[in-house]
C-alpha positions as CSV (number, residue, x, y, z in Angstrom):
1,X,70.6,-23.7,-51.8
2,X,68.3,-25.6,-54.3
3,X,66.6,-27.3,-51.4
4,X,66.0,-23.9,-49.7
5,X,64.6,-22.6,-53.0
6,X,62.3,-25.6,-53.4
7,X,61.0,-25.2,-49.8
8,X,60.3,-21.5,-50.6
9,X,58.5,-22.4,-53.8
10,X,56.2,-25.1,-52.3
11,X,55.5,-23.1,-49.1
12,X,54.7,-20.0,-51.2
13,X,52.6,-21.9,-53.7
14,X,50.7,-23.7,-50.9
15,X,50.0,-20.5,-49.0
16,X,48.7,-18.7,-52.2
17,X,46.7,-21.8,-53.1
18,X,45.0,-21.8,-49.7
19,X,44.1,-18.1,-49.8
20,X,42.8,-18.2,-53.4
21,X,41.2,-21.7,-53.7
22,X,41.7,-23.8,-50.6
23,X,39.8,-21.6,-48.2
24,X,36.7,-21.3,-50.5
25,X,36.7,-25.0,-51.0
26,X,36.9,-25.6,-47.2
27,X,34.0,-23.3,-46.7
28,X,31.9,-25.1,-49.3
29,X,32.3,-28.3,-47.3
30,X,31.1,-26.8,-44.0
31,X,27.6,-27.7,-42.7
32,X,25.0,-25.0,-43.1
33,X,24.0,-23.0,-40.1
34,X,20.3,-22.5,-39.5
35,X,18.9,-19.0,-39.6
36,X,15.6,-17.2,-39.6
37,X,14.3,-14.5,-41.9
38,X,10.9,-12.9,-42.2
39,X,9.2,-9.9,-43.8
40,X,9.5,-7.3,-41.1
41,X,9.6,-3.5,-41.3
42,X,11.5,-2.1,-38.4
43,X,12.4,1.6,-38.3
44,X,15.6,2.3,-40.2
45,X,18.1,5.1,-40.0
46,X,20.3,5.4,-43.1
47,X,23.7,7.1,-42.4
48,X,25.7,8.6,-45.3
49,X,29.1,9.9,-44.3
50,X,30.5,12.2,-46.9
51,X,33.8,14.1,-47.7
52,X,34.3,15.8,-51.0
53,X,31.7,13.7,-52.9
54,X,30.3,16.8,-54.6
55,X,28.9,14.9,-57.6
56,X,28.0,11.5,-56.2
57,X,26.5,12.4,-52.8
58,X,23.5,14.3,-54.2
59,X,22.8,11.4,-56.6
60,X,23.1,9.0,-53.7
61,X,20.7,10.7,-51.3
62,X,18.1,11.4,-54.1
63,X,18.2,7.7,-55.0
64,X,17.3,6.8,-51.4
65,X,13.8,8.1,-52.1
66,X,13.4,5.2,-54.6
67,X,14.0,2.5,-51.9
68,X,11.2,-0.1,-51.7
69,X,10.6,0.5,-48.0
70,X,7.9,2.5,-46.2
71,X,9.0,6.2,-46.2
72,X,7.5,6.8,-42.8
73,X,9.9,4.2,-41.4
74,X,13.0,5.6,-42.9
75,X,15.3,8.3,-41.6
76,X,18.2,9.7,-43.7
77,X,21.1,11.3,-42.0
78,X,24.1,12.8,-43.9
79,X,27.3,13.2,-41.9
80,X,29.4,15.9,-43.5
81,X,33.1,15.9,-42.6
82,X,34.0,19.5,-42.3
83,X,32.8,21.0,-45.6
84,X,29.8,23.3,-45.4
85,X,29.3,23.2,-49.2
86,X,28.2,19.6,-48.9
87,X,25.5,20.6,-46.4
88,X,23.8,22.8,-49.0
89,X,24.1,20.0,-51.7
90,X,22.6,17.4,-49.3
91,X,19.7,19.6,-48.3
92,X,18.9,20.5,-51.9
93,X,19.0,16.8,-53.0
94,X,17.0,15.5,-50.0
95,X,15.1,18.2,-48.1
96,X,13.8,15.7,-45.6
97,X,17.2,14.4,-44.7
98,X,19.0,15.5,-41.5
99,X,22.4,16.9,-42.1
100,X,25.1,16.9,-39.4
101,X,28.2,19.0,-40.0
102,X,31.5,18.4,-38.2
103,X,33.2,21.7,-37.5
104,X,36.5,20.5,-38.9
105,X,37.7,17.5,-41.0
106,X,37.9,14.6,-38.6
107,X,37.6,11.4,-40.7
108,X,34.9,9.0,-41.7
109,X,34.5,7.3,-38.3
110,X,33.9,10.7,-36.7
111,X,31.3,11.6,-39.3
112,X,29.4,8.4,-38.6
113,X,29.6,8.9,-34.9
114,X,28.1,12.4,-35.2
115,X,25.2,11.0,-37.3
116,X,24.7,8.2,-34.8
117,X,23.7,10.9,-32.2
118,X,20.7,11.8,-34.4
119,X,19.6,8.2,-35.3
120,X,16.3,6.9,-34.0
121,X,15.8,3.8,-36.1
122,X,15.9,0.2,-34.7
123,X,18.2,-0.7,-37.5
124,X,21.1,1.5,-38.8
125,X,22.3,1.3,-42.4
126,X,25.8,2.7,-43.0
127,X,26.4,3.4,-46.6
128,X,29.1,5.3,-48.6
129,X,28.3,8.4,-50.5
130,X,29.7,7.3,-53.9
131,X,27.3,4.4,-54.8
132,X,23.6,4.0,-55.5
133,X,21.7,1.3,-53.5
134,X,19.5,-1.2,-55.3
135,X,15.8,-0.4,-54.5
136,X,15.3,-3.6,-52.6
137,X,18.5,-3.3,-50.5
138,X,17.0,-2.2,-47.2
139,X,13.9,-4.5,-47.3
140,X,16.2,-7.5,-48.2
141,X,18.6,-6.8,-45.4
142,X,16.2,-6.2,-42.5
143,X,14.6,-9.6,-43.0
144,X,17.6,-11.2,-41.4
145,X,17.0,-9.3,-38.1
146,X,14.1,-11.6,-37.4
147,X,16.9,-13.9,-36.2
148,X,18.0,-12.5,-32.7
149,X,21.5,-14.0,-33.3
150,X,22.0,-11.7,-36.2
151,X,23.5,-8.4,-35.2
152,X,24.5,-7.1,-38.6
153,X,24.0,-7.7,-42.3
154,X,26.7,-7.1,-44.9
155,X,25.7,-6.0,-48.4
156,X,27.2,-6.7,-51.8
157,X,29.7,-4.4,-53.3
158,X,29.6,-4.1,-57.0
159,X,32.1,-2.2,-59.1
160,X,31.5,-2.2,-62.8
161,X,33.4,-5.1,-64.5
162,X,35.1,-6.3,-61.3
163,X,36.0,-10.0,-61.2
164,X,37.3,-9.4,-57.7
165,X,33.8,-8.3,-56.5
166,X,32.3,-11.5,-58.0
167,X,34.9,-13.6,-56.2
168,X,34.2,-11.7,-52.9
169,X,30.5,-12.3,-53.4
170,X,31.1,-16.1,-53.6
171,X,33.3,-16.0,-50.4
172,X,30.7,-14.1,-48.4
173,X,27.9,-16.4,-49.5
174,X,29.9,-19.4,-48.4
175,X,30.9,-17.7,-45.1
176,X,27.4,-16.6,-44.3
177,X,25.9,-20.0,-45.1
178,X,28.0,-21.6,-42.3
179,X,28.4,-18.7,-39.8
180,X,29.6,-15.1,-39.9
181,X,31.1,-13.4,-42.8
182,X,34.8,-12.4,-42.4
183,X,34.5,-9.2,-44.5
184,X,32.1,-6.3,-44.8
185,X,32.5,-3.0,-46.7
186,X,31.2,0.5,-46.1
187,X,29.0,0.4,-49.2
188,X,26.3,-1.3,-47.1
189,X,26.3,-2.4,-43.5
190,X,23.0,-2.8,-41.6
191,X,23.4,-3.0,-37.7
192,X,21.0,-3.3,-34.8
193,X,21.0,0.1,-33.1
194,X,21.2,-1.6,-29.7
195,X,24.4,-3.3,-30.8
196,X,26.1,-0.4,-32.5
197,X,29.3,0.8,-30.7
198,X,30.9,4.2,-31.1
199,X,33.6,4.0,-33.7
200,X,37.2,4.9,-32.7
201,X,38.0,8.0,-34.6
202,X,41.6,7.0,-35.3
203,X,40.6,3.7,-37.1
204,X,41.3,3.5,-40.8
205,X,39.1,0.5,-41.7
206,X,36.1,1.2,-39.6
207,X,34.1,-1.6,-41.4
208,X,36.5,-4.3,-40.4
209,X,36.8,-2.9,-36.9
210,X,33.0,-3.0,-36.5
211,X,32.8,-6.6,-37.8
212,X,35.4,-7.8,-35.4
213,X,33.9,-5.9,-32.5
214,X,30.4,-7.3,-33.1
215,X,31.5,-10.9,-33.5
216,X,33.8,-10.7,-30.4
217,X,30.8,-9.6,-28.4
218,X,28.8,-12.6,-29.4
219,X,26.9,-11.5,-32.5
220,X,26.5,-13.0,-36.0
221,X,27.1,-11.0,-39.1
222,X,25.4,-12.4,-42.2
223,X,25.4,-11.6,-45.9
224,X,22.6,-10.4,-48.2
225,X,23.6,-10.2,-51.9
226,X,20.4,-8.2,-52.8
227,X,21.5,-5.4,-50.5
228,X,23.7,-4.2,-53.3
229,X,25.2,-1.1,-54.7
230,X,26.9,-0.2,-57.9
231,X,29.7,2.2,-58.7
232,X,31.9,2.8,-61.7
233,X,35.4,1.2,-62.0
234,X,38.4,3.1,-60.8
235,X,41.4,3.9,-63.0
236,X,44.7,2.2,-62.0
237,X,46.1,5.1,-59.9
238,X,42.9,5.4,-57.9
239,X,42.6,1.7,-57.4
240,X,46.1,1.5,-56.1
241,X,45.4,4.4,-53.7
242,X,42.2,2.8,-52.4
243,X,43.5,-0.7,-52.0
244,X,46.8,0.3,-50.4
245,X,44.9,2.4,-47.9
246,X,42.7,-0.6,-47.1
247,X,45.7,-2.9,-46.8
248,X,47.5,-0.6,-44.4
249,X,44.4,-0.1,-42.3
250,X,43.9,-3.9,-42.1
251,X,47.4,-4.4,-40.9
252,X,47.0,-1.8,-38.2
253,X,43.9,-3.7,-36.9
254,X,45.8,-7.0,-36.4
255,X,45.7,-6.5,-32.6
256,X,41.8,-6.7,-32.8
257,X,42.1,-10.4,-33.6
258,X,42.7,-11.1,-29.9
259,X,39.6,-12.4,-28.1
260,X,37.8,-13.6,-31.3
261,X,36.2,-17.0,-31.3
262,X,39.0,-19.3,-32.7
263,X,36.9,-20.5,-35.6
264,X,36.0,-17.0,-36.7
265,X,39.6,-15.8,-36.2
266,X,40.7,-18.5,-38.6
267,X,38.2,-17.2,-41.2
268,X,39.5,-13.6,-40.8
269,X,43.1,-14.8,-41.1
270,X,42.3,-16.8,-44.3
271,X,40.1,-14.2,-45.9
272,X,41.5,-10.8,-44.9
273,X,45.0,-11.3,-43.6
274,X,45.9,-14.0,-46.1
275,X,45.3,-11.3,-48.7
276,X,48.1,-9.2,-47.1
277,X,50.5,-12.1,-47.4
278,X,49.5,-13.0,-50.9
279,X,51.7,-10.6,-52.9
280,X,54.7,-11.7,-50.9
281,X,53.8,-15.4,-51.4
282,X,53.5,-14.7,-55.2
283,X,56.9,-13.0,-55.2
284,X,58.4,-16.0,-53.3
285,X,56.9,-18.4,-55.7
286,X,58.2,-16.5,-58.7
287,X,61.7,-15.9,-57.4
288,X,62.2,-19.5,-56.3
289,X,60.8,-21.0,-59.5
290,X,63.2,-18.8,-61.5
291,X,66.1,-20.0,-59.3
292,X,65.1,-23.6,-60.0
293,X,64.3,-23.1,-63.7
294,X,66.8,-25.8,-64.8
295,X,64.2,-28.4,-63.7
296,X,61.2,-28.5,-66.1
297,X,58.4,-28.3,-63.5
298,X,59.8,-25.1,-62.1
299,X,60.5,-23.7,-65.5
300,X,56.9,-24.3,-66.5
301,X,55.7,-22.7,-63.2
302,X,57.9,-19.7,-63.8
303,X,56.7,-19.3,-67.4
304,X,53.1,-19.5,-66.3
305,X,53.6,-16.8,-63.7
306,X,55.5,-14.5,-66.1
307,X,52.8,-15.0,-68.7
308,X,50.1,-13.8,-66.3
309,X,52.1,-10.8,-65.2
310,X,53.0,-10.0,-68.8
311,X,49.3,-10.0,-69.8
312,X,48.5,-7.9,-66.8
313,X,51.2,-5.4,-67.7
314,X,50.0,-5.0,-71.2
315,X,46.4,-4.5,-69.9
316,X,47.7,-1.8,-67.5
317,X,49.1,0.2,-70.4
318,X,45.9,-0.3,-72.5
319,X,46.8,-3.2,-74.7
320,X,44.0,-5.8,-74.6
321,X,43.0,-8.4,-77.1
322,X,39.3,-8.6,-78.3
323,X,36.7,-11.0,-77.1
324,X,37.1,-13.5,-74.3
325,X,40.9,-13.0,-74.3
326,X,40.3,-9.4,-73.3
327,X,38.3,-10.5,-70.3
328,X,41.1,-12.7,-69.2
329,X,43.5,-9.8,-69.7
330,X,41.3,-7.5,-67.5
331,X,41.1,-10.1,-64.8
332,X,44.9,-10.5,-64.8
333,X,45.3,-6.7,-64.6
334,X,42.9,-6.4,-61.6
335,X,44.7,-9.3,-59.8
336,X,48.2,-7.8,-60.3
337,X,47.2,-4.2,-59.6
338,X,45.3,-5.3,-56.5
339,X,48.3,-7.2,-55.1
340,X,50.8,-4.5,-55.9
341,X,48.5,-2.1,-54.0
342,X,48.2,-4.4,-51.0
343,X,52.0,-4.8,-50.9
344,X,52.3,-1.0,-50.8
345,X,49.7,-0.9,-48.0
346,X,51.5,-3.5,-45.9
347,X,54.8,-1.6,-46.1
348,X,53.0,1.6,-45.2
349,X,51.2,-0.1,-42.3
350,X,54.4,-1.6,-41.0
351,X,55.8,1.9,-40.9
352,X,52.7,3.3,-39.2
353,X,52.2,5.9,-41.9
354,X,48.6,5.5,-42.8
355,X,46.4,8.6,-42.1
356,X,43.0,7.8,-40.7
357,X,41.5,10.7,-42.6
358,X,39.9,9.5,-45.8
359,X,41.0,10.6,-49.3
360,X,38.6,10.9,-52.2
361,X,39.7,8.7,-55.1
362,X,36.9,9.6,-57.6
């Protein structure tokens, strides 16, 4: 029994170690892949799908007028998912924008597809309604399309005070340096219009589906940190809701891994699907180290894990020390909350109970 517990501990610890540190270290050792970039100004269609973002969407579309890009080469399209009230808000905030209304609520992918029918730009920018793009976002992203191998550019997601987003930024920089990124988010995705497929309306994670589809077809998806957006941090309940939905949607897309280039499939498994396994690896490491606590190394390992989880638990209920210790406390909270949410999402995905219709969390 002790041997089985030891195998469980070291297997779980090694798996978690690869996901958190081994994979980034491996990427850092990969040779750089050459790429081209140039100051070009193709026509750009910005697509903003929206559902119930009554406060943030008008701010978002007004801010698009501040982009450092020629206005005569920009087209703004707002895809409204079944709520006429948002049409009036969008038109008041940006009179020059085109607004497309779906007759009934059909989901984010359907709202994007409807907007695609009106897009005339050489480059499409898909961006959520609840964040504000940095002024240089579009100009920084389109430079990469001077390279014909680049079919899409992922932007940087920034949530106020998020250590997770900083970690993701590092991973995507490393992935982009040596090939294609293995993750993109709906905050900012730039795609060649000629390469943009219609999104399946039943998909939950349309951003991951798009990434896998583009790379499977032979394209490269690179990363541009200056194509960034900022949004306020979520409270614990909303963060669990969002991350569990993403986790469930990712699991439901596992069949899309078929047909990917093997090296890229390895990246996706390490970056995205390793995250689905992480909470269960952590649970295995904790349970097995407690079972083996009579031996000092395992007792220390169990104590370290319980210490992190205890600090996170206190932060969740609002107990945080001042100074640098408070920063550590918040990082622990985000790590634990994120993994609990992913575990919930995995269970939901296995049961096939994740609705493709989006749910507002702000």
